[in-house]
C-alpha positions as CSV (number, residue, x, y, z in Angstrom):
1,X,-1.9,10.4,-22.1
2,X,-2.1,6.9,-20.5
3,X,0.6,5.8,-23.0
4,X,3.0,8.4,-21.6
5,X,2.6,7.0,-18.1
6,X,2.7,3.4,-19.2
7,X,5.9,3.7,-21.3
8,X,8.5,4.1,-18.4
9,X,7.5,0.8,-16.8
10,X,7.7,-1.2,-20.1
11,X,4.1,-1.6,-20.8
12,X,3.8,-1.6,-24.5
13,X,0.0,-2.0,-24.7
14,X,-1.9,-0.6,-21.7
15,X,-5.1,-2.1,-23.2
16,X,-3.6,-5.6,-23.6
17,X,-2.8,-8.2,-20.9
18,X,-3.2,-6.3,-17.8
19,X,0.1,-5.7,-15.9
20,X,-1.7,-3.2,-13.8
21,X,-4.5,-5.5,-12.5
22,X,-1.9,-8.0,-11.1
23,X,0.1,-5.4,-9.2
24,X,-3.0,-3.4,-8.1
25,X,-4.5,-6.5,-6.6
26,X,-1.2,-7.4,-4.9
27,X,-0.9,-3.9,-3.5
28,X,-4.4,-4.2,-1.9
29,X,-3.5,-7.7,-0.5
30,X,-0.6,-6.2,1.3
31,X,-2.3,-3.0,2.4
32,X,-4.3,-4.6,5.2
33,X,-7.5,-2.6,4.5
34,X,-10.1,-3.4,7.1
35,X,-13.9,-3.8,6.4
36,X,-15.6,-0.4,6.6
37,X,-12.4,1.5,5.8
38,X,-12.2,4.8,3.9
39,X,-9.6,4.7,1.1
40,X,-8.2,7.4,-1.1
41,X,-6.4,6.2,-4.2
42,X,-4.3,9.0,-5.7
43,X,-3.2,8.3,-9.2
44,X,-5.7,5.5,-9.6
45,X,-5.5,5.2,-13.4
46,X,-8.1,2.8,-14.6
47,X,-8.8,1.4,-11.1
48,X,-6.4,-1.6,-10.8
49,X,-6.1,-1.0,-7.1
50,X,-9.3,1.1,-6.6
51,X,-11.8,-1.7,-7.4
52,X,-10.0,-4.4,-5.3
53,X,-9.8,-1.9,-2.4
54,X,-13.6,-1.3,-2.7
55,X,-14.2,-5.1,-2.6
56,X,-12.0,-5.3,0.5
57,X,-13.8,-2.4,2.4
58,X,-17.2,-4.0,1.8
59,X,-20.5,-2.3,1.7
60,X,-19.8,-0.2,4.8
61,X,-16.6,1.2,3.3
62,X,-15.9,4.1,1.1
63,X,-13.3,4.3,-1.7
64,X,-12.5,7.3,-4.0
65,X,-9.9,7.6,-6.7
66,X,-8.4,10.5,-8.5
67,X,-6.1,10.7,-11.5
68,X,-4.4,13.2,-13.8
69,X,-5.6,11.4,-16.9
70,X,-9.1,12.1,-18.1
71,X,-9.6,8.5,-19.5
């Protein structure tokens, strides 16, 4: 199912060079997430913004992600 979601944005190989990691990281940079925050990532996919958000919240924060795809 991930290939269905990747196709509209022009990603020919979602397992190859990671388009998603770049933009997930950029999104988190601009989100101004403070240390200790609680973050919900809806449509997290493989975690391209989930894991950077967790790094930004630090050990006192909490991040959870949900996605329609089981992979």
